[in-house]
SELUM-427347 format. One record per residue: z, x, y of N, C-alpha, C in turn. Coordinates in steps of 0.001 Angstrom, whole numbers, padded with zeros to 6 digits, always signed. Atoms other than C-alpha are relative to their C-alpha. Example, Ala and Ser with C-alpha at 12.3 -4.5 7.8 and 13.67 -1.06 7.14 Angstrom:
2
+000000+000890-001190+007800+012300-004500+000000+000900+001200;-000060-000820-001190+007140+013670-001060+000730-000770+001090;
END
This chain:
163
+001193+000696-000383+288059+094197+118837+000348-001005+001096;-000300+000925-001092+288030+092326+122140-000989-001147-000009;+000891+001165-000062+286649+088865+122577-000258-000356+001458;+000375+000416-001342+284838+087605+125612+000593-001370+000263;-000574+001329-000272+286666+084734+127287-001112-001040+000131;+000974+001090-000078+284890+081404+127044-000265-000349+001464;+000362+000407-001350+283020+080354+130140+000472-001432+000241;-000403+001376-000284+284281+077225+131892-001226-000915-000056;+001127+000935+000048+282143+074082+131584-000874+000041+001255;+000742-000023-001263+281113+074530+135222-000941+001193+000126;+000874-001169-000068+279400+077853+134514-001452-000465-000125;+001406+000379+000044+275687+077551+135145-000368-001084+000999;+000256+001006-001034+276051+074890+137821+000384+000570+001357;-000262-000539-001337+275965+075595+141543+000485-001051+000992;-000408+001080-000892+276770+072201+143039+000544-001140-000856;-000664+001058+000753+278948+069283+141964+000133-001236+000875;-000060+001248-000764+279050+065619+142967+000536-001130-000852;-000387+001260+000628+280440+062189+142169-000767-001112+000691;+000676+001134-000625+278660+058891+142724+000964-000780+000894;-000768+000853-000899+279832+056508+145413-000338-001446-000345;+000177+001412+000346+280346+052821+144579-001044-000648+000903;+001016+000732-000746+277333+050763+145594-001193+000830+000450;+001088-000880-000422+275094+053787+146244-000797+000453-001223;+000850-000413+001114+272148+054541+143986-000702+001304+000366;+000663-001299-000175+270990+058147+143686-000634+000364-001343;+000704-000404+001220+268371+059173+141140+000416+001404-000401;-000142-001366+000494+268918+062185+138945-001423+000544-000009;+001372-000431-000204+265744+063762+140245-000439+000934-001119;+000535-000803+001083+263555+065260+137557+000337-000527-001378;-000408+000503+001314+265090+063142+134777-000942-001064-000548;+000902+001050+000452+262344+060538+134581-001194+000554-000760;+001249-000331+000684+259119+060505+132624-001087-000861+000632;+001040+000851-000580+255726+059013+133498+000188-001488-000305;-000192+001409+000355+256800+055777+131756+001427-000493+000198;-001405+000381-000147+260521+055758+132560+000543+000515+001326;-000595-000388-001280+262362+055796+135869+001096+001031-000232;-001091-000971+000155+264844+058607+136498+001350-000703-000158;-001356+000519+000160+268467+058074+135542+000650-000109+001376;-000760+000144-001235+270830+056910+138269+001350+000679-000225;-001226-000777+000173+273808+059213+138777+001216-000919+000007;-001249+000751+000115+276975+057521+137528-000148-001503-000038;+000229+001445+000021+275388+054067+137280-000398-000426-001406;+000335+000580+001289+275283+052002+134121-000577-001385+000241;+000626+001327-000088+273000+049004+133757+000364-000780-001253;-000291+000884+001128+274041+046091+131563-000815-001273+000180;+000724+001268-000039+271908+043081+130699+000988-001126-000300;-000895+001138+000146+273797+039818+131115-000852-001204-000379;+000772+001144+000472+272434+036903+129083+000273-001211+000879;-000115+001242-000774+271742+033724+131016-000802-001067-000738;+000649+001055+000779+270928+030503+129194-001228-000526+000728;+001239+000532-000544+267326+029483+129766-000656+000866+001054;+000550-000885-001025+266658+032405+132095-000124+001409-000561;+000059-001424+000350+265743+036049+131903+001377+000611+000212;-001315-000644-000198+268768+038339+131536+000121+000591+001400;-000288-000622-001289+270376+039514+134732+000426+001441-000255;-000417-001399+000107+270975+043210+135333+001243+000180+000866;-001239-000278-000728+274500+044189+136310+000185+001508+000059;-000230-001431-000182+275167+047640+137735+001488+000253+000165;-001386-000419-000223+278512+049409+137533+000008+001502+000236;-000072-001406-000383+279516+052769+138984+001221+000652-000625;-001104-000814+000514+281660+055434+137330+000281+001056+001064;-000278-000909-001114+283091+057049+140439+000899+001163-000394;-000783-001131+000499+285297+059320+138314-000904+001106-000550;+000959-000951+000547+282210+061034+136921-000217+001162+000973;+000353-001181-000796+281586+064579+138147-001202+000636-000689;+001209-000592+000566+278070+065899+137613-000243+001367+000621;+000361-001327-000476+276860+069466+137926-001513+000104+000152;+001421-000240-000248+273508+070530+139332-000272+001491-000151;+000373-001400+000173+271783+073743+138321-000657+000529+001271;+000668-000620-001141+270322+076200+140791-001438-000512+000118;+001386+000487-000022+266816+075068+139790-000072-001420+000559;-000016+001374-000526+267661+071393+140444+000205-000004+001507;-000304-000019-001432+269103+072202+143841-001140+000629+000805;+001130-000615-000695+266118+074372+144749-001173-000985+000065;+001152+000895+000062+263478+071859+143634+000240-001289+000788;-000298+001291-000631+265221+068722+144937+000994+000156+001153;-000930-000327-001082+267066+070348+147844+000080-001106+001046;+000007+000990-001077+266015+067789+150452+000542-001353-000475;-000468+001288+000526+266643+064740+148248+001516-000026-000153;-001456-000027+000165+270181+065820+147367+000709+000217+001334;-000588-000163-001340+270881+066968+150945+000078-001353+000693;-000006+001340-000591+269916+063475+152096+001086-000870-000630;-001016+000801+000694+272185+061884+149440+001412+000400+000437;-001320-000450-000488+275163+064028+150498+000186-000407+001463;-000082+000305-001434+274399+063510+154188+000229-001468+000296;-000148+001447-000222+274199+059720+153882+001277-000557-000628;-001220+000461+000659+277408+059526+151832-000241-000668-001346;+000306+000599+001297+275636+058344+148663+000563+000837-001153;-000669-000888+000950+277088+061355+146800+001172+000656+000705;-001192-000665-000544+280537+062865+147298+000076+001401-000586;-000102-001388+000478+280869+066656+147096+001267+000183-000819;-001123-000335+000854+283123+067929+144323-000026+001503-000241;-000100-001439+000247+284216+071382+143152-000184+000307-001479;+000094-000439+001393+283772+073408+139980+001283-000366-000749;-001273+000364+000637+287479+072806+139249+000038-001493-000321;+000079+001442+000276+286899+069035+139550-000846-000252-001255;+000904+000169+001145+284014+069306+137070+000689+000431-001286;-000685-000500+001195+286057+071387+134610+001089-000971-000453;-001054+000966+000336+288969+068905+134761-000599-001271-000584;+000653+001207+000500+286646+065922+134303-000539+000246-001403;+000596-000325+001293+284876+067634+131400+001070+000054-001095;-001091-000083+000969+288162+068388+129618+000524-001396-000338;-000490+001363+000237+289380+064787+130048-001008-000801-000814;+001047+000718+000719+286039+063451+128790-000027+000420-001466;-000014-000489+001376+286145+065656+125682+001223-000517-000747;-001232+000497+000619+289739+064605+124991-000152-001469-000369;+000193+001419+000301+288821+060924+125221-000997-000196-001131;+000988+000108+001082+285794+061417+122976+000658+000334-001341;-000693-000379+001238+287978+063161+120376+000960-001107-000435;-000904+001107+000320+290556+060351+120580-000775-001191-000570;+000823+001109+000489+287794+057763+120092-000465+000266-001425;+000431-000338+001364+286508+059603+117022+001160-000100-000983;-001165+000093+000875+290016+059839+115575+000323-001466-000299;-000236+001428+000189+290466+056102+116097-001012-000613-000941;+001061+000481+000886+287148+055410+114400+000237+000434-001440;-000278-000513+001349+288083+057605+111444+001146-000784-000632;-001138+000763+000525+291403+055762+111069-000438-001406-000402;+000504+001338+000319+289599+052398+111145-000803+000024-001300;+000787-000119+001225+287171+053549+108452+000902+000207-001213;-000934-000208+001104+290063+054756+106294+000689-001307-000374;-000627+001294+000271+291761+051353+106647-000966-000918-000745;+000993+000850+000660+288534+049564+105670-000222+000437-001443;+000193-000494+001368+288040+051797+102643+001211-000328-000858;-001218+000318+000759+291672+051299+101576+000017-001483-000354;+000040+001445+000250+291260+047517+101894-001049-000312-001056;+001074+000230+000971+287967+047611+099975+000449+000436-001395;-000500-000487+001285+289628+049648+097210+001044-000968-000552;-001043+000943+000427+292590+047257+097087-000613-001322-000460;+000683+001252+000363+290200+044272+096896-000862+000167-001241;+000812-000254+001168+288353+045935+094022-001477+000162+000304;+001411-000181-000389+285129+046258+095937-000162+001379+000613;-000052-001374-000497+285330+050019+096287-001353+000519+000454;+001234-000503-000599+282220+050447+098386+000371+000917+001144;-000233-000902-001113+282037+053277+100797-000426-000687+001288;+000311+000586-001306+282149+052071+104383-000436+001134+000910;+000549-001039-000872+279930+054189+106604+000004-000481+001436;+000090+000398-001403+280049+054205+110386-001430-000390+000335;+001325+000439-000432+277142+052592+112206-000847+001176+000462;+000712-001197-000416+276233+056013+113550+000843+001202-000382;-000787-001181+000332+277248+059554+112673+001033+000279+001087;-001077-000254-000950+280513+060571+114298-000421+000968+001092;+000380-000970-001020+278919+063514+116066-000974-000583+001011;+000915+000618-000958+276367+061200+117727+000773-000562+001179;-000803+000545-001098+279131+059542+119737+000412+001097+000967;-000391-001107-000860+280247+062910+121046-001206+000536+000764;+001165-000570-000659+276738+064143+121775-000522-000906+001099;+000411+000918-001053+276086+061023+123841+000818+000204+001255;-000835-000216-001177+278838+062153+126158+000986-001146+000131;-000962+001056-000280+280815+059333+127715-000327-001228-000827;+000223+001141+000888+281235+056460+125297-000012-001303+000774;+000025+001323-000611+280561+052812+126095+001425-000525+000148;-001377+000495-000066+284204+052106+125326+000714+000546+001223;-000665-000576-001164+285328+054479+128068-000454-000694+001271;+000524+000675-001178+283064+052719+130540+000315-001482-000016;-000376+001399+000085+284243+049330+129300-001181-000947-000010;+001192+000837+000014+280743+047991+128762-000525-000142-001406;+000643+000222+001284+279025+046456+125768-001428+000511+000012;+001370-000489-000137+275516+047185+126994+000023+001180+000936;-000003-001176-000851+274646+050483+128554-001394+000344+000432;+001255-000473-000541+271921+052267+130378-000855+000575-001126;+000857-000575+001039+268970+052951+128070-000320+001454+000253;+000246-001414-000311+268683+056306+129824+001121+000898-000469;-001141-000823+000448+272079+057452+128459-000354+000793-001210;
END
C-alpha cells in the first residue's frame, strides 16, 4: 500500500510576502462591516497611561511569511501589486514560507511542553501542600496552537484583537 506524500505548508498559496518595518498593509478581505481588516505582520498593544486614554503601540514581525491564495491575488491584485511596488511588502518564496511554518510549529510545540511542565509542577506542589486541587490551564492547550503565533513569541503582553 503506497501513501501519498504530505503536501508542504505552502501548497495552495501562489504568492508569499513578509511585512516591512514601519509599513502598514491590510490583509484585504479580512475585515467585517464592524471591524477593520487585519494588518499583515503588525501587532497592536494598548499601553496604559495614567489619567489618559491608552496609547496604541504597533510592532512589526518582519520574520513572518504569509501566503496568499490565488483568489486573494485575483481579487486584490492591484492592492497587493501597489504594496509590493512601494516596498511595503517584501516578496518571499514558497521555501521561505515552509521554513517559517516549520519553525513556528516547533516553537508552538515547545511552548506547550513548557506549559505542561509548569502545570505538573503546580499540581505536584499542590499535592505536597495537601491541597490536591487540579490546576487547569487558563485556556485549552490546543487553543494556543490554533491561534498560531503565540504572544510569548512576539514578546508582547497585549496583542491584536484581530489575531
